[in-house]
Residue, then its C-alpha position, 0 to 999 in steps of 0.5 A: m278474301i274472295y267476295r262474290k257478287r250476289r245476283g238477283a237480290g236487288s233486281v225486280r222480276g220481269g214479266y207481262y205488266r197490265f194496268e187499268t183505270s176506273t174508266h177502263s183505259s189500259v196500258s200493257g207490255f213487258g218488262d225485263g228486270d228493271f226496264i219496262r216498256l208499255r203501250d197504251e190503247y192509243g199506240n203511245t209507248w211508255r218507258g219506265m223503270a222499277e227500283r226495289q226499296d229497302d222495305n221490299t216495295v218496288r217504286y215504278r216510274f214511267r214516261d211517254s214521248k209527250g212528257k207525261t209521267v206516271s209513278g207509283i209503288s207496289d207491295d206483294y199484292g199489286i201495283i198502284l200508279r198515279d198520273q199527273t191528272g190524278n187518275v189511279w192506275r191499278g195493275f199486276v205482273m204475270 
């Protein structure tokens, strides 16, 4: 029997990511599939990944060079992240 590997079924779409807090701090950048690279207003680079879950949500995890982390989830409407200090980052993918 011949089996085909399904491509793109579990991957996350790429594009331009933009996140903002209630104090208008922003982070933006590009992602390609599961790998995402963002840059904040201070010039710090955040590298992260996206993992599709079983219930069609996507889990995001980011880390900068200083060891700070931000993680969160997404549904079909937007992305919500939370950092170590409890700040909420809301964003989207274009």
